[in-house]
N, C-alpha and C positions, 0 to 999 in steps of 0.2 A: 479489413475486408474485401476489399476493393483490390486489392494487390494479391489477396492469395485467391481470389477470380480470376483476377489476368493468367495467374500461375496456373490456376487448373485448367483455363481455356487453352493455353499452349500445349500443355502435356498432353492434353486430350487430342487435339487437332494432329499435332505433330506422329502420335502413334496412330492412332484411325486412319491418317491416308497415307502409310505406308504399306508397301509388296506384304511385309513381314504380317501386318494384321490381318490383310483379307485373305492371304492365302491359307492362315492360322484358322482364320473364321470359318472360313466353307470346306475345309479341308478336314476339320473335327469331325462334322457330322457324317461327310461323304464317307470318309473311311468307318465311325461305326458302324453306317447303313451296310456298306461293303462288308464288313465283320462278319457281320449278322445274317447277309445273306451266303457270306461265305460257310459260316457252322451250319446253318440251317444243312446247305448244298452237300458239303460232305457227309453229314450225318445221315439224310435220306438216300445216297450216292455209296455209303462204307460196301466196297465188297465182299461178299462171304468168303471166309477163309475155309479151305479144305486142309484138316491135319491127316497126315498120312500117320499111324500111329500103329507100335508094336505092342502088345501086350505079352511082359513075361510073369508069369502067374505060379511064384512061388509056392502058395496054401494050397494051390488045386482049387478048381471050382467056381473062381472067382471072376475068371475071366467072360465066361458068360453073360453072366449078370451086368460085368461092367460095361460091356456091350450090348445090351439091351438098356441099359440107364441110359447111356450117349445117345443112342436113337429117339429115345424122348427126348432128351436135354434139345436137341437140334432144332426140335416143334419150336421152343422160346429162344433159342440162341443163333446170331447170325454165324456161327462158324457150326460147320460141318466136320465129322469122324470120321473117316475110313480107317476101319481096322484092318493092315492089310496081315498079319500074322497075328499068332497067338500061341507063346509056347507055357505047356504046364509043365511044373518041376524039372524042371533040367536037373541032370546030374551036375553038370558043371556051370552054375550059376554066373561064375566070374567070367568065363569063358565065354559065353553065351553073348552076357552085357559088353563086352569087349567086341564081339561082332557088330552088333548091332549100334554102336557108339558109332565105328567105323563106317557103317551105312549111314548115318546122320549124318557127320565128316561130308561125306561122299553126297549129299542129296538126294538119296533115293529113299529116305524115309524120312520123316520130320522131327519124329520125337518116339521113344518109347518108355513106357510106363513098367515099373518093377513091385510086383506086390509082395510084400513079407509073406515069411510061411506064418510069423507071430502075428496075430491081429492087434498085438498091442506094439506094433511098429507101426513107423510111419512108411505110408508109399513114396516112392522117389517117381519124378518125372526127369526123362532124361532130354533134353532140347536145344536148340542153338538160341531160341529167344524165348528168354524166361520172364520177361518183362509184357508180355501176351496175356494179360489178365482175363479176358474174353474168351481164351481156351484153357485156364488154371482153374476157373472157377466150376465150368460143367463137368470137368476132369473129378477135381476133389469131392463134387456131391455126387458122381456116381459110383467113386471108390467108398466112398462114405455108404451110401444105400447098400452097394455089393458086403461090405462089411458088417452090415444088421442084419441084415438077412442071414447071412452064415453063423453068424454067432446066437441069432434065434433058433438055425436048424440046430444047430450041436445042442442046443439044449432040449429039444423036441416039439419046437414051435413052429410049424410049418405053416409061412402066413404067403400068401401070393397078394402081389402089388402091394408090396412092403412102401413103394414109393408114394402111391396113394395113399396111402395112411399114414404115412409123415412129413408128407408137404404140408405146412403153412402158408398161408398171406401174410404180405409185410406188414408190417405193425404202419399204424394210421395216426401220425398226430395230428391233435388238435391243440392248437393257440389260444390260449385263455387272455382274455384281454376285458378292459373297461366296459367296452362299449359289447360284448359278446364272445363268441367264438369262431374260429374259423381255422380250415383245414392248411395245414403247413404242408406246402411240396416243395420246400426250398426259397420259396420267395423272401422269405424274413433275413435269411444268411445271405443270399445274392442281395438287395438293398443294402443290406449294413454293410458286405465288403466294397460292393461301388459306393456306396457314400466315405469309407475312410479311404479308397483310392482316389478319388475328385475331390475331398479336402487337401489330401495331400498334395494333389499334384496342382490345384491352383494355388495353394498357398505359397509354396512352392515357387511356382513358374511367375507368381507375380510381383513375391517376393525378390526374385532377379530381377524383371525387369526395375522397379526402383532403383536397384543398387546399380545398374546400366546407365541409368539416365543418370546418376549423378557424376557415374564415372565419364560419361560423354562429355557434360559438361568442364568438369575437371580440366579432362586432357587438352580439350578444345579452347580452355582460358576461358569460356563464356560464364563460368561461376563468376570472376572477378568483375565484370560488367554488373552481373544480377545482382550480389552483395551489395554493391553501392547504390544501390534503391531500395533492395527489400532485406526485412530481419530474416536471419538464418532460421528459425522458427517459422516466420512464414513461408520462406521458400519449400522448406519440408515439410508443412502442411499441406500447402500447394501439392507439390510432388505425389505427397501419398494419394490426395483425394484424384487427381486427375487419372493415378495407375486405377486407383477402384474404379471410375467412370468409364475407362477402358474396360475392365474388367465385368462392370456389371452389361455394358453393350453385348459384348461377346457373350455372356451368360442369356441374355434376352434373344439373341438370336439362337442360339442353340436350344432353348427350353421351347421356340417356337416350331423350331423343326423338329426337333423331336414329336411335338403335339401334333404336325402335321401327318408324320410318320404315321405313328400309331391310330391318327383318324383313317388314314386312306389305308391300314392294317385291316381295320375292323369293317371299311366299307368293302376291300374286298373278297375278307372272307365271307363276308352276308351276303355276295353276290354269287364267288365260286359255289358254296353251301349254306342254302339260305336257312340250313338247320344250325349249323356249326355255331360256337361263340369266341370271338377274339379271346384273348389270356388278356385277364385286366390284373393290375395288380392294386390293390385297395389302399393309401398310405393318409394315415388322420393329417390333418390339417396342422398340429400340432409340431408334426416332426418337419413341414417345411417351414414354421415361424420359426422353431429353435436352432435346424439349418441355419436359415438365415442370420438368425444371432450370433453365432458361432463363426459363422463363416466371415462376420463382420468383425468381428473380436481380433478373432487369429489371423484377421489380412492386415489390420493397424496395428496390432503386436509386431507383426513380422515385420513388415513393410518398412516400419520405423528400424527394426534392427539389421536389416540388410544396408538401409540407407545410412545408419552410423558406417557402414562394415565398408561401403561404399567413398564417403566423406574420407572416412581413415586412409585409404590406397592412393597411390596415385597410378596405378594404369590394373588391366584385369587381370595380369597373373599374379599380382599380392590380393587381389580381389578375391580372388579363386582360393589361397591359400587362407585367406580368415576368414571363409564366409561359413566352414565350417560353426563357427559360435552360433549363425543362425540356423543351420541346416543341420543340430545335431539334435536338437527336439524333436523335427517331427520326425528323423531318419528312427528315434527313438519308438516312437508312436508306431510304424510301421511292423519295429521289431515285437511290439509289446502287444498288439491290438488281437493278437491270439488268444493270448490270456483273460482280456476281455471277454473277448466272443464265445468263450466255452463258460462261464460264468459271469456274468456283470453284476452280479451282485453281491460278487466278494468284498472281504475287508479291499481288497490289494484294489481291487477296479473301482472302487469308491474313492480309497486315497490319491490314485493316480488320474483319476478324471477330473476330481478337485485342484489339483496343480494349473496353475495357467497355462503354462506352457504347452501342455497337453490338452486339456479340456476341448480346447476348438475341434479336437479331432477323437478322442475316448470318452467323453461325453454325449459329444451327438452320435455315435455308437451305439453306445449304453442305451441314449432314445431310441436307436430306431430297432434295438433288439427286445427290450423293454424297459419301457417307462421308469424312472426311478425315482422316486419320492421326490415333492416338487421342492422341498425345502435343500435336499442334494442340488437340482437344476438353479435354482435360486442362488445358492453360496458362489455355485460355481462361476454363474454368470456376471457376482458380486467381486470375485477376485479377481477375474479376468479382465472385468472393467477397469478397476484399480491396480493392477500391472501393467494394463496398455498403456493408461496414463502415466504412469513411472518409466516407463521403455519409454518413451515418444518423449518424456523431458528429460531423460538420459542421454536417449540419442538427439537430441536439440546441444545440448551441451557440448557432444563430440561434434558433431554437427559444423558449429558454432567455429570451433580451431581445427578440425579435420579439412573445411573444404577448400581453405587459402592454401594448406601445405604441401609442397610438392616435396615428391625425394624416395627415402627409403620408407619402408612399412613401419608402421609405428608398433611399438611390441607391448604386451597387456598393460603391463606396468605404465606404461605409458600412457594408454586410454586411460587407466584409473586416476592416474595424475591429472587429465582433460578433465572426467568427470567431477573430480573433489575442485578446481582453482578455476573453470571457466564460469 
């Protein structure tokens, strides 16, 4: 144990004293704060867009209604619409459209709206920027209201203020939980996605750090000296625990920084506007406990895999080509997490989250969305611990042979042979 403690101490202080650690630890909260302020600034200073629009009304009588609806939509939208011209029932629709198309390309107008003669056909918006949804949504709503009003008028039903009659409020979503109900404003999805990104990034980053640590000592021949005084298994465990201590230090600094930032934000909001309340996301204590368990399990699992990759290779280029063995499960989690997000209780979600190589990310995601039955969580933790022990044992066997081997990168059959005979 004393030798493992010395390895942990050496690994920890070697990494903590580097400029990379100091810069990385400081730059993450600084970038996070800067990004939050940038998003808030851009959201509050987004310029109003004035769309110069021409309406080609092949049905006749709909253009004035569309213009009125657009005027009302401007009260709730940052986009402004200026109806430059309206053409009703043109004798040569194709020629008129071609003329307006040239004007759009010339920049004298921004778009032209074509309303078909048949109400059952879709209207067409011709514009150079089809990705501007702030413009498309109000236009679509205005055309819908005009068509509904025209259909009612055609059946002899004359209704003024049809927009106010068909207007409805957005659906309010209430999340039901064991401790009660709370209004859902996207905070659950935000926390879930943030959790997935955090776990993926942390497991990948610290796994690669472990792999690089092994490679550095192999390439500098330091490994030959270390192996003469400690067992390969002790060296492997010491390196993993040393990197874990570095990760814990960084997370403590980031957590304290985030707590201070949120406290400052709450105090600043109270001072500027005493009646306002700083937005708070209430997270259950169990989520933090489960996240810690799955992060620790995933950390030891993937660190052992990355350490084995580093021990099996002689240089960084070979390790980069072979590290897909360790990164593939994490990449798969990022590809498949949207399936869990849409239905965390489905059979597929349950099965995938029980697989040890996926559970550090996917089960944590399920817990953040909708806490599954305790037996599923307990089973996934048991399988994760069991698999982690097995992977560490197998990695130690590869490590025992690979740390002193130099030359070409071993093939997969050779790695399997090391596992059987080492």
